VEXDREN-2710 file (C-alpha; in Angstrom, 1 decimal):
% VEXDREN-2710
k/r/px/py/pz
1/MET/0.0/0.0/0.0
2/SER/1.3/3.4/-0.8
3/VAL/2.2/6.0/1.8
4/SER/-0.5/8.4/0.5
5/ALA/-3.1/5.7/1.0
6/GLU/-2.1/5.1/4.7
7/VAL/-1.5/8.6/5.9
8/ARG/-4.5/10.7/6.3
9/ILE/-3.8/14.4/7.1
10/PRO/-6.9/16.5/6.7
11/LEU/-7.1/20.0/5.4
12/ALA/-8.4/21.8/8.5
13/THR/-7.7/25.5/8.2
14/SER/-6.5/28.2/5.8
15/ARG/-4.2/31.2/5.9
16/GLU/-4.0/34.4/4.0
17/ILE/-0.6/34.5/2.4
18/TYR/-1.1/37.8/0.6
19/ARG/-3.7/40.6/0.6
20/LEU/-5.6/41.4/-2.5
21/ALA/-5.4/45.1/-1.6
22/ASP/-1.6/44.8/-1.8
23/VAL/-1.9/43.3/-5.3
24/ASP/-4.1/46.2/-6.4
25/ARG/-1.6/48.7/-5.0
26/ALA/1.3/46.9/-6.9
27/MET/-0.7/46.9/-10.1
28/ASP/-1.4/50.7/-9.8
29/GLU/2.2/51.5/-9.0
30/SER/3.7/49.4/-11.8
31/ALA/1.1/50.3/-14.4
32/VAL/3.5/52.4/-16.6
33/ASN/6.4/49.9/-16.7
34/ARG/4.6/46.6/-16.1
35/ASN/5.2/43.9/-18.7
36/GLU/2.7/41.3/-19.9
37/ALA/4.1/38.5/-17.7
38/LEU/3.6/40.6/-14.6
39/THR/0.1/41.7/-15.6
40/ALA/-0.8/38.0/-16.1
41/PHE/0.7/37.0/-12.8
42/TYR/-1.2/39.8/-10.9
43/GLY/-4.4/38.5/-12.7
44/ARG/-3.6/35.0/-11.5
45/MET/-3.1/36.3/-7.9
46/LYS/-6.4/38.1/-7.9
47/SER/-8.4/35.3/-9.5
48/ARG/-7.1/32.7/-7.0
49/GLY/-7.3/35.0/-3.9
50/GLY/-4.9/35.1/-1.0
51/LEU/-6.2/32.1/1.0
52/ARG/-4.4/28.8/1.0
53/TYR/-4.9/25.6/2.9
54/LEU/-2.7/24.8/6.0
55/VAL/-2.4/21.1/6.5
56/LYS/-2.9/19.7/10.0
57/PRO/-1.9/16.2/11.0
58/SER/-4.5/13.8/12.3
59/SER/-2.0/11.5/14.1
60/PHE/1.6/11.3/15.0
61/ASP/2.2/7.8/13.7
62/GLY/1.3/8.6/10.1
63/LEU/4.9/8.4/9.0
64/ASP/5.4/4.7/9.9
65/PRO/4.8/3.6/6.3
66/LEU/7.6/5.9/5.2
67/LEU/9.9/4.2/7.7
68/ARG/9.3/0.9/6.0
69/ARG/10.2/2.3/2.7
70/CYS/13.3/4.3/3.9
71/PRO/14.6/2.5/6.9
72/ASN/18.0/4.3/6.8
73/PHE/16.1/7.6/7.5
74/ALA/14.9/6.4/10.9
75/GLU/16.5/9.2/12.9
76/VAL/14.9/11.9/10.6
77/ILE/11.5/10.1/10.8
78/ASP/11.6/9.8/14.6
79/ASP/12.2/13.6/14.9
80/LEU/9.5/14.4/12.4
81/LYS/7.0/12.2/14.3
82/GLY/7.8/14.3/17.4
83/TYR/6.9/17.5/15.5
84/LEU/3.7/15.8/14.3
85/ALA/2.8/14.8/17.8
86/LEU/3.1/18.5/18.9
87/ALA/1.0/19.6/16.0
88/VAL/-1.7/17.0/16.9
89/ALA/-1.6/18.0/20.6
90/GLY/-2.0/21.7/19.8
91/ASN/-4.4/21.3/16.8
92/GLU/-1.8/23.2/14.8
93/PRO/-0.5/23.0/11.2
94/VAL/2.4/20.7/10.2
95/SER/5.6/22.4/11.0
96/PHE/9.2/21.5/11.5
97/PRO/12.6/23.3/11.3
98/PRO/14.4/23.3/8.0
99/ILE/16.1/19.9/7.4
100/LEU/19.4/19.1/5.7
101/LEU/19.9/15.5/4.6
102/LEU/23.6/14.7/4.2
103/GLY/24.9/11.5/2.6
104/GLU/26.7/9.9/-0.3
105/PRO/25.0/9.9/-3.7
106/GLY/22.4/7.2/-4.4
107/ILE/21.2/6.5/-0.8
108/GLY/17.8/7.9/-1.5
109/LYS/17.8/11.4/-0.1
110/THR/15.8/13.0/-2.9
111/HIS/13.5/10.0/-3.0
112/PHE/12.8/10.3/0.7
113/ALA/12.0/14.0/0.3
114/ARG/9.5/13.3/-2.4
115/LEU/7.8/10.5/-0.3
116/LEU/7.7/12.9/2.7
117/ALA/5.8/15.5/0.7
118/THR/3.3/12.8/-0.4
119/ALA/3.0/11.6/3.2
120/MET/2.5/15.1/4.5
121/GLY/-0.1/15.9/1.8
122/THR/1.2/19.5/1.6
123/GLY/2.2/19.8/-2.0
124/PHE/5.7/19.6/-3.4
125/GLU/8.2/21.9/-5.1
126/PHE/11.6/20.7/-6.3
127/VAL/14.6/23.0/-7.0
128/SER/17.9/21.5/-8.3
129/MET/20.5/23.7/-6.7
130/SER/23.3/22.2/-8.8
131/SER/21.9/24.2/-11.8
132/LEU/21.1/27.3/-9.7
133/THR/23.4/30.2/-10.5
134/ALA/21.5/33.1/-9.1
135/GLY/19.2/33.8/-6.1
136/TRP/16.4/35.1/-8.4
137/ILE/15.5/31.6/-9.3
138/LEU/14.1/31.4/-5.7
139/THR/13.0/35.0/-5.2
140/GLY/12.3/36.4/-8.7
141/ALA/14.0/39.0/-10.8
142/ALA/12.9/42.6/-11.1
143/ALA/10.2/43.0/-13.7
144/GLN/12.1/45.5/-15.8
145/TRP/14.7/42.9/-16.7
146/ASN/14.2/41.0/-20.0
147/HIS/12.6/37.5/-19.5
148/ALA/12.1/38.3/-15.8
149/LYS/9.6/36.1/-13.9
150/PRO/8.6/35.2/-10.4
151/GLY/10.8/32.8/-8.3
152/LYS/10.0/29.3/-7.2
153/VAL/8.7/30.4/-3.8
154/ALA/6.1/32.9/-5.2
155/GLN/5.1/30.5/-8.0
156/SER/4.5/27.7/-5.4
157/LEU/2.4/29.9/-3.1
158/VAL/0.4/31.5/-5.8
159/ASN/-0.2/28.5/-8.1
160/GLY/-0.4/25.8/-5.4
161/GLU/-3.1/24.9/-3.0
162/PHE/-1.1/25.1/0.2
163/ALA/0.4/27.7/2.5
164/ASN/2.9/25.1/3.8
165/PRO/4.2/23.2/0.7
166/LEU/7.3/21.1/1.1
167/MET/10.2/22.8/-0.8
168/VAL/13.1/20.5/-1.7
169/LEU/16.4/22.1/-2.4
170/ASP/18.4/19.2/-4.0
171/GLU/22.2/19.2/-3.9
172/VAL/22.4/22.5/-2.0
173/ASP/26.1/22.1/-1.7
174/LYS/26.5/22.4/-5.5
175/ALA/24.9/25.8/-5.9
176/GLY/27.2/28.2/-7.7
177/GLY/27.4/31.2/-10.0
178/ASP/28.4/34.9/-9.7
179/ALA/29.0/36.0/-6.1
180/ARG/27.0/39.2/-6.9
181/TYR/23.8/37.0/-7.3
182/ASP/24.4/34.5/-4.5
183/PRO/21.9/31.7/-5.0
184/MET/22.1/30.9/-1.3
185/GLY/21.4/34.5/-0.3
186/ALA/17.7/34.1/-0.4
187/LEU/17.8/31.4/2.2
188/TYR/18.9/33.7/5.0
189/GLU/15.5/35.3/4.9
190/LEU/13.4/32.3/3.9
191/LEU/14.7/29.8/6.5
192/GLU/13.8/32.2/9.4
193/GLN/10.1/32.2/10.2
194/HIS/10.0/35.8/11.4
195/THR/11.5/37.2/8.3
196/ALA/9.7/34.8/5.9
197/ARG/6.4/36.2/7.1
198/HIS/7.1/39.3/5.0
199/PHE/8.8/37.7/2.0
200/LYS/8.7/39.8/-1.1
201/ASP/9.5/38.3/-4.5
202/GLU/11.3/40.9/-6.6
203/PHE/9.2/40.3/-9.7
204/VAL/5.8/40.4/-7.9
205/ASP/6.7/43.1/-5.3
206/VAL/3.9/42.1/-2.9
207/ASP/4.4/40.9/0.6
208/MET/3.7/37.1/1.0
209/ASP/3.7/34.9/4.1
210/ALA/6.3/32.2/3.3
211/SER/6.8/31.3/6.9
212/HIS/4.8/28.0/6.7
213/ILE/6.9/26.5/3.9
214/LEU/8.5/23.2/4.9
215/TRP/12.1/23.1/3.8
216/VAL/14.1/19.9/3.1
217/SER/17.6/20.2/1.6
218/THR/20.0/17.5/0.4
219/ALA/23.8/17.5/0.1
220/ASN/26.7/15.2/-0.3
221/ASP/29.2/17.5/1.6
222/GLU/28.4/20.2/4.1
223/ARG/31.7/22.0/3.8
224/THR/30.7/24.2/0.9
225/ILE/27.5/25.4/2.7
226/PRO/27.8/28.7/4.6
227/GLU/27.8/28.3/8.4
228/PRO/24.8/30.7/8.9
229/ILE/22.7/28.5/6.6
230/LEU/23.7/25.3/8.4
231/ASN/22.8/27.0/11.7
232/ARG/19.3/27.5/10.4
233/MET/18.8/23.8/9.7
234/ASN/18.6/20.5/11.5
235/VAL/21.4/18.5/9.9
236/TYR/21.1/14.7/9.6
237/THR/23.9/12.4/8.3
238/VAL/22.0/9.6/6.5
239/PRO/23.8/6.3/6.5
240/ARG/23.8/3.6/3.8
241/PRO/21.1/1.1/4.5
242/ASP/22.5/-2.0/6.2
243/PHE/21.9/-5.3/4.5
244/ASP/18.5/-5.9/6.2
245/GLY/17.4/-2.4/5.4
246/ALA/18.5/-2.7/1.8
247/VAL/16.5/-6.0/1.5
248/ALA/13.4/-4.2/3.0
249/ILE/13.8/-1.4/0.4
250/ALA/14.1/-3.9/-2.4
251/ARG/11.0/-5.8/-1.2
252/THR/8.9/-2.6/-1.0
253/LEU/10.0/-1.5/-4.5
254/TYR/9.2/-4.9/-6.0
255/GLU/5.8/-5.0/-4.4
256/GLU/5.0/-1.5/-5.5
257/ILE/5.9/-2.2/-9.1
258/VAL/4.0/-5.4/-9.3
259/SER/0.9/-4.0/-7.6
260/GLU/0.9/-1.0/-10.0
261/HIS/0.8/-3.2/-13.2
262/ASP/-1.1/-6.2/-14.4
263/TRP/2.0/-8.1/-15.6
264/GLY/1.2/-11.4/-13.8
265/PHE/4.3/-11.5/-11.5
266/PRO/3.8/-12.9/-8.0
267/LEU/3.3/-10.2/-5.3
268/GLN/6.0/-11.7/-3.1
269/ALA/9.6/-11.3/-4.3
270/PRO/12.0/-14.3/-4.3
271/ASP/14.6/-14.1/-1.6
272/ASP/17.5/-14.5/-4.1
273/ILE/16.3/-11.6/-6.1
274/LEU/16.1/-9.4/-3.0
275/GLU/19.5/-10.4/-1.8
276/ARG/21.1/-9.4/-5.1
277/LEU/19.2/-6.1/-5.3
278/ALA/20.5/-5.3/-1.8
279/GLY/23.9/-4.8/-3.3
280/LEU/22.7/-1.8/-5.3
281/PRO/22.1/1.8/-4.2
282/PRO/18.4/2.4/-3.7
283/ARG/18.2/4.7/-6.7
284/GLU/19.3/1.9/-9.0
285/MET/17.0/-0.8/-7.6
286/ARG/13.9/0.4/-9.5
287/LYS/15.7/0.6/-12.8
288/THR/17.2/-2.8/-12.3
289/LEU/13.8/-4.3/-11.4
290/LEU/12.1/-2.8/-14.4
291/ALA/14.7/-4.2/-16.8
292/ALA/14.5/-7.6/-15.1
293/PHE/10.7/-7.7/-15.5
294/GLY/11.1/-6.9/-19.2
295/THR/13.7/-9.6/-19.6
296/ALA/11.4/-12.2/-18.0
297/LYS/8.6/-11.3/-20.3
298/LEU/10.8/-11.6/-23.3
299/GLU/11.5/-15.1/-22.2
300/ARG/7.7/-15.7/-21.6
301/ARG/8.0/-16.0/-17.9
302/ASP/5.9/-14.6/-15.1
303/PHE/8.6/-14.8/-12.5
304/LEU/12.1/-13.5/-12.0
305/VAL/15.3/-15.4/-11.8
306/PRO/18.7/-13.9/-10.7
307/GLU/20.0/-13.8/-14.2
308/ASP/17.2/-11.4/-15.2
309/LEU/19.0/-8.7/-13.1
310/ASN/22.1/-8.9/-15.3
311/ARG/20.7/-6.6/-18.0
312/GLY/20.1/-3.7/-15.6
313/PRO/22.4/-1.2/-13.9
314/MET/23.8/-4.1/-11.7
315/ASN/25.6/-5.5/-14.7
316/ARG/26.4/-2.2/-16.6
317/ARG/27.8/-0.4/-13.6
318/LYS/30.0/-1.9/-10.9
319/THR/29.1/0.7/-8.2
320/LYS/27.7/-1.5/-5.5
321/ILE/27.5/0.0/-2.1
322/GLY/28.5/-3.2/-0.3
323/PHE/27.9/-4.2/3.3
END
C-alpha cells in the first residue's frame, strides 16, 4: 500500500498568504512599466485569492509507512514524528525546522523528500540547486529585466493549494554562480520564520507569508554550505542502509511495481532476487527491477530469476555500495 493511502492528514484550516489590496496597489504603482508577464501574474493572484490551505496532521504515527520504505532515515522520521505529535496536541498545522539530509549519492535522499511530501499531503516543489546560479530563481527578478519572472517560492504559493508546501532544495552544496547574485542569499530570509512572514518576490513586489513552507535540503558535503545556513537547519547524516534495510527497500519496491501493473508476476519477491538487489544503491534498484521484468517477459516467464538482473544497472555499472 502506498504512503499516501495510509497517511490521512486532513485540510483543517486556511491562511491568507497575501492581501488582494496589496496586489491592487502593486498593479497601480507598476502600471507604466509593467510587462505582460507581470500583468498576467497579478491577474492570477487576484483570481485565486490570497487564502491557501494549511495542513494539520490527524495522528503522529502517520509516517510509519515511510519508515518501512526508507529504513535508513529512521532518525529523521523519529524527529518528524515528534513534531507531528506536537501539532496534533495543539491542533496546529504541520511544522518542523528546515532539514538538511547529508549523505553519499544514491542512498535515497531525494526519493525520501518526495515521499515525505506525499505523506504530509502538503504539495511539493523541487529545486535543483546544482543548476542554480542566481538567487532570483528562488526569489524572482525585477520586472524591468528581460525575461524576468517570479521565483519558485512565489510560484508555489500563488499557483499551489497550500500555504505550507514542502520545498526540496536538491544538492544544495553544489549551488554556484556569480557571487553578486548568490543563490544561497535568499535562504537567509526564507529559512527564518519571522523574516519569511514578510517575504517579497522581486518580480511580484507584494508581501507574502512564506513562513509556513516546509524546507528539506539534500547535500553530499556540508563543507561548501555557509555556516549561517547550516545553523538554520537540523542536519542529519543519512547512512547507507544496512543489508537488512536494503532488502526491505528492495522488497517494497518490488511489491509497489508489481501492484501497479497487471503483468502477472507474484506479489512476493523471491529471496534470491532481494539479496542481489540489496547490493545496489536504492536509486538503482527500481531501474534494475524494471529491466528484469522486461527480460522475464521476453522469455515468456511470469517470475524473475537472478539472471534477469544482469541486464540492468547491476551489470552495466559496478558501483555496488556493499555491506
